[in-house]
TORLUMLO-205039 format. One record per residue (C-alpha): residue number from 1; residue in one letter; chain; z negated, y, x negated. Coordinates in steps of 0.1 Angstrom, whole numbers, always signed. Each point is the difference from the previous one (the first is absolute). Layout:
N
seq;type;mol;up;north;east
NUM;a;A;Z;Y;X
...
***
This chain:
272
seq;type;mol;up;north;east
1;x;A;+0;+0;+0
2;x;A;-9;+24;-28
3;x;A;+34;-3;-17
4;x;A;+18;+4;+33
5;x;A;-19;+32;+8
6;x;A;+7;+12;-36
7;x;A;+37;-6;+3
8;x;A;+2;+19;+33
9;x;A;-21;+29;-13
10;x;A;+20;+3;-31
11;x;A;+32;+0;+20
12;x;A;-14;+30;+19
13;x;A;-5;+18;-33
14;x;A;-38;-4;-3
15;x;A;-17;-5;-33
16;x;A;-13;-36;+0
17;x;A;-24;-19;-22
18;x;A;-6;-37;+4
19;x;A;-32;-15;-13
20;x;A;+0;-38;-6
21;x;A;-31;-17;-13
22;x;A;+20;-31;-10
23;x;A;+21;-2;-32
24;x;A;+32;-1;+21
25;x;A;+12;+9;+34
26;x;A;+0;-25;+29
27;x;A;-18;-26;-21
28;x;A;-8;-22;+30
29;x;A;+35;+2;+16
30;x;A;+28;+1;-25
31;x;A;+11;-12;-34
32;x;A;-5;+20;-32
33;x;A;+38;+6;-1
34;x;A;+1;+15;+35
35;x;A;-32;+20;-6
36;x;A;+16;+15;-31
37;x;A;+30;+11;+20
38;x;A;-21;+15;+27
39;x;A;-20;+19;-26
40;x;A;+31;+13;-17
41;x;A;+16;+10;+34
42;x;A;-31;+20;+11
43;x;A;-3;+17;-34
44;x;A;+37;+9;+0
45;x;A;-5;+16;+34
46;x;A;-27;+22;-15
47;x;A;-31;-18;+11
48;x;A;-28;-2;-25
49;x;A;-14;-35;-2
50;x;A;-33;-8;-18
51;x;A;-6;-37;-6
52;x;A;-35;-14;-8
53;x;A;-15;+31;+16
54;x;A;-37;+3;+1
55;x;A;-9;+21;+30
56;x;A;-34;+17;+1
57;x;A;-17;+23;+25
58;x;A;+19;+24;+23
59;x;A;-7;+37;+3
60;x;A;-5;+9;+37
61;x;A;+1;+36;+12
62;x;A;-5;+8;+37
63;x;A;+7;-36;+10
64;x;A;+32;-3;-20
65;x;A;+7;-18;-33
66;x;A;+12;+26;-25
67;x;A;-1;-20;-32
68;x;A;-4;-35;-13
69;x;A;-13;-13;-33
70;x;A;+27;-21;-17
71;x;A;-6;-14;-34
72;x;A;-27;+26;-5
73;x;A;+22;+29;+9
74;x;A;-1;+21;+32
75;x;A;+33;-3;+19
76;x;A;+6;+26;+28
77;x;A;+7;-15;+34
78;x;A;+17;+15;+31
79;x;A;+4;-32;+19
80;x;A;-14;-34;-8
81;x;A;+13;-34;+12
82;x;A;-23;-29;-8
83;x;A;+17;-34;+1
84;x;A;-25;-27;-9
85;x;A;+13;-31;+18
86;x;A;-15;-18;+29
87;x;A;-29;-24;+6
88;x;A;-3;-18;+33
89;x;A;-29;+10;+21
90;x;A;-13;-33;+14
91;x;A;-33;+12;+14
92;x;A;+10;-4;+36
93;x;A;+17;-33;-6
94;x;A;-31;-14;-18
95;x;A;-23;+13;+27
96;x;A;+22;-20;+25
97;x;A;-5;-31;-21
98;x;A;+34;-2;-16
99;x;A;+3;-15;-35
100;x;A;+10;+27;-25
101;x;A;+9;+1;-37
102;x;A;+18;+33;-10
103;x;A;+14;+0;+35
104;x;A;-3;-21;+31
105;x;A;+8;-36;-8
106;x;A;+27;-14;+22
107;x;A;+21;-32;+1
108;x;A;+38;-2;-1
109;x;A;+1;+8;+37
110;x;A;-21;+32;-5
111;x;A;-31;-16;+17
112;x;A;-34;+11;-13
113;x;A;-30;-23;-3
114;x;A;-10;+10;+35
115;x;A;+21;-15;+28
116;x;A;+20;+25;+19
117;x;A;-1;+27;-27
118;x;A;+30;+7;-22
119;x;A;+6;+24;-28
120;x;A;+32;+14;-16
121;x;A;+11;+26;-25
122;x;A;-18;+16;-29
123;x;A;-34;-14;+10
124;x;A;+11;-36;+3
125;x;A;-4;-25;-28
126;x;A;+23;-29;+10
127;x;A;+5;-36;-10
128;x;A;+29;+0;-24
129;x;A;+5;-37;-9
130;x;A;+32;-2;+21
131;x;A;+16;+31;-16
132;x;A;+25;-11;-26
133;x;A;+0;+35;-15
134;x;A;-38;+2;-5
135;x;A;-13;+0;-36
136;x;A;-12;-34;-12
137;x;A;-36;-6;+8
138;x;A;-1;+26;+28
139;x;A;-19;-17;+28
140;x;A;-2;+33;+19
141;x;A;+16;+34;-2
142;x;A;-5;+35;+14
143;x;A;+31;+23;+0
144;x;A;+1;+37;+7
145;x;A;+34;+9;+15
146;x;A;+16;+9;+33
147;x;A;+24;-30;-3
148;x;A;-29;-24;-3
149;x;A;-18;+14;+30
150;x;A;+31;-1;+21
151;x;A;+8;-36;-9
152;x;A;-35;-12;+5
153;x;A;+0;+16;+34
154;x;A;+28;-23;+10
155;x;A;-20;-30;-11
156;x;A;-31;+12;+18
157;x;A;+19;+6;+32
158;x;A;+15;-36;-2
159;x;A;-35;-13;-6
160;x;A;-14;+18;+31
161;x;A;+28;-13;+21
162;x;A;-2;-36;-12
163;x;A;-18;-27;+19
164;x;A;-36;-3;-12
165;x;A;+5;-37;-5
166;x;A;+32;+4;-21
167;x;A;-9;+24;-28
168;x;A;+24;-18;-24
169;x;A;+29;+12;+22
170;x;A;-3;+34;-17
171;x;A;+18;+1;-33
172;x;A;-24;+11;-28
173;x;A;+4;+35;-13
174;x;A;+23;+0;-30
175;x;A;+21;+32;+1
176;x;A;+12;+12;-34
177;x;A;-19;+32;-9
178;x;A;+20;+30;-9
179;x;A;-10;+36;-7
180;x;A;+16;+34;-6
181;x;A;-9;+35;-12
182;x;A;+21;+32;+1
183;x;A;-9;+25;-27
184;x;A;+22;+30;+0
185;x;A;+36;-13;-5
186;x;A;-13;-33;-13
187;x;A;-2;-30;+24
188;x;A;-20;-30;-12
189;x;A;+4;-34;+18
190;x;A;-18;-32;-8
191;x;A;+4;-35;+14
192;x;A;-25;-28;-7
193;x;A;-32;+3;-20
194;x;A;-2;+7;-37
195;x;A;-24;-25;-16
196;x;A;-26;+18;-21
197;x;A;-31;-9;-21
198;x;A;-29;+21;-10
199;x;A;-2;+9;-37
200;x;A;-32;+3;-21
201;x;A;+2;+38;+3
202;x;A;+0;-2;+38
203;x;A;+37;+8;+4
204;x;A;+25;-22;+18
205;x;A;+30;-15;-17
206;x;A;+29;-19;+17
207;x;A;+3;-37;-8
208;x;A;+37;-1;+7
209;x;A;+30;+3;-23
210;x;A;+21;+30;+11
211;x;A;+37;+5;+0
212;x;A;+18;+33;+7
213;x;A;+32;+5;+20
214;x;A;+17;+33;-5
215;x;A;+9;+21;+30
216;x;A;+26;+26;+8
217;x;A;-15;+25;-23
218;x;A;-30;+5;-23
219;x;A;-22;+7;+30
220;x;A;+8;-33;+17
221;x;A;-10;-35;-12
222;x;A;-19;-31;+11
223;x;A;-25;-22;-18
224;x;A;-2;-37;+8
225;x;A;-32;-19;-7
226;x;A;+0;-37;-9
227;x;A;-27;-26;-5
228;x;A;+18;-27;-19
229;x;A;+33;-4;+17
230;x;A;-13;+13;+34
231;x;A;+8;+34;+13
232;x;A;-32;+14;+14
233;x;A;+4;+38;+4
234;x;A;+26;+28;-2
235;x;A;-5;+37;-5
236;x;A;+28;+24;+8
237;x;A;+5;+37;-7
238;x;A;+26;+18;+21
239;x;A;+17;-34;+5
240;x;A;-4;-9;+36
241;x;A;+27;-27;-1
242;x;A;-18;-17;-29
243;x;A;-32;+0;+21
244;x;A;+17;-14;+30
245;x;A;+16;-29;-19
246;x;A;-33;-7;-19
247;x;A;-18;-3;+33
248;x;A;+26;-25;+12
249;x;A;-2;-20;-32
250;x;A;-38;-2;+1
251;x;A;-2;-8;+37
252;x;A;+26;-28;-6
253;x;A;-19;-13;-30
254;x;A;+30;+4;-23
255;x;A;-4;+5;-37
256;x;A;+32;+12;-17
257;x;A;-2;+2;-38
258;x;A;-10;+33;-16
259;x;A;+35;+3;-15
260;x;A;+15;-1;+34
261;x;A;-23;+26;+15
262;x;A;+2;+24;-28
263;x;A;+38;-1;-3
264;x;A;+14;+31;+18
265;x;A;+33;-17;+4
266;x;A;-17;-27;+22
267;x;A;-4;+12;+36
268;x;A;-35;-11;+11
269;x;A;+13;-9;+35
270;x;A;+20;-29;-16
271;x;A;-33;-15;-12
272;x;A;-17;-1;+34
***
């Protein structure tokens, strides 16, 4: 959200500074290669980006934040946007007796531990064993995206309409996750989940091998992620057709070779 606001504000001619406490942008969401491109694009647009920022107390005058301590220096502030991520508030669910663990625990049909109560969307941690795209060892997952909430709503509706004595008649939730972000003139689209592992310093690093497909210009490309010979994720920048074809490949469980995917002479639709 912060980078989307930054891109829009800069396009309106505002002076913008982005403060990121992590050593790179979008650490949880995208590869280092894509993060580097996002950083360069924002900087080229005139946005000041501070990585590894240590933010201290704010100066408040008449109820307004007028300055912020950043790396020991006072930075003047006109408007402050604070994007700190989301944590599911499960207090009500727990009070109602629902099992929770970083979200409301649900099965593959979106049913909670209490009969008759379902949960979907950002707050739902769902059974992922039947999801072929899920990272290895992921018994449950919680996803924060509009697409995920919409697709889970379809499963939940089917569960509510199914006969109580035939719960298996509802196909388990297994929709491929995909995400997008529009930051100024830059459109990022992701399909699948990037496998990551925590490093000793607390940062996250992708476990996949990554292969880049050039786009129509230097502001357009895609990065395909592999685990062994399996395609597991695709990131695209200003390349909507790449994104669409990557989704189809992942949904179909097809795994073309990296050489095929990264050859601009090979139309991706021929691999689906």
